[in-house]
C-alpha positions in Angstrom: -7.2 -10.3 -14.8 -5.1 -10.4 -11.2 -6.6 -10.2 -7.4 -4.7 -7.2 -6.0 -4.8 -6.2 -2.7 -5.0 -2.9 -3.2 -7.0 0.1 -5.3 -6.4 3.7 -6.8 -5.6 6.1 -4.1 -3.8 3.8 -1.6 -0.3 4.2 -1.2 1.8 1.2 -2.6 5.4 -0.1 -3.1 6.7 -1.9 -6.1 8.3 -5.2 -4.3 10.7 -5.0 -6.4 12.3 -1.7 -7.0 11.4 -0.4 -3.5 9.8 2.3 -5.5 6.2 4.0 -3.3 3.7 6.1 -4.2 0.3 6.6 -4.9 -1.9 4.0 -7.3 -3.3 5.8 -9.9 -4.4 3.5 -12.0 -4.5 -0.4 -13.7 -4.6 -1.1 -17.0 -4.0 -3.8 -19.4 -1.4 -3.7 -22.2 -2.2 -5.4 -25.4 1.5 -7.7 -25.0 2.0 -7.8 -21.4 -0.1 -8.4 -18.3 -1.9 -6.1 -16.0 -0.4 -3.1 -14.7 -0.3 -0.6 -12.1 0.6 3.1 -12.4 1.9 5.7 -9.0 2.6 8.5 -9.2 5.9 9.3 -6.7 6.2 12.0 -4.0 8.8 13.3 -6.5 5.7 13.7 -8.9 6.9 11.2 -11.5 4.5 8.5 -13.0 6.0 5.0 -12.5 4.4 1.6 -13.6 5.0 -1.9 -13.0 3.3 -5.8 -13.1 0.4 -5.7 -10.5 1.6 -8.3 -9.2 5.1 -6.5 -8.0 2.8 -4.4 -6.0 1.5 -4.4 -1.8 0.6 -2.1 0.4 2.9 0.1 1.6 1.0 0.1 5.3 -1.5 -1.8 6.3 -3.8 -1.2 9.8 -6.0 -3.4 11.5 -7.9 -3.6 14.6 -8.5 -7.0 16.5 -9.2 -7.2 20.6 -9.3 -3.2 20.7 -6.0 -2.7 19.4 -4.6 -1.0 16.6 -2.0 -2.4 14.5 0.2 -1.0 11.8 2.0 -3.0 9.5 4.6 -1.7 7.1 6.6 -4.6 4.9 10.3 -3.3 6.4 9.5 -2.2 9.8 8.1 -4.2 12.5 4.3 -4.0 13.3 3.1 -1.7 15.7 0.3 -2.3 18.3 -1.1 0.1 20.1 -4.2 -0.3 22.8 -7.3 2.2 21.5 -8.1 3.1 25.3 -4.4 4.7 24.9 -5.1 6.6 21.8 -8.4 7.5 23.0 -6.6 9.1 26.9 -3.7 10.7 24.0 -7.2 12.4 22.3 -6.4 10.2 18.7 
């Protein structure tokens, strides 16, 4: 079984096709590698091997700074105290 860095319910993206959706299922077919199924925003179900998927957005907090990363966009960092002043 592959090691994956996402779980059911995460928003993930297929790095080969660009399809994005909510992870809804993992399964191992008889004749091929482990698969991941997503529910796309338009309601379709799409599946591809687990190795082709990654989280569409990751968020981390380090040194009182929240950083959001996306595969195609640059990182965005915001100091936590700024968010608190804005009511976040």
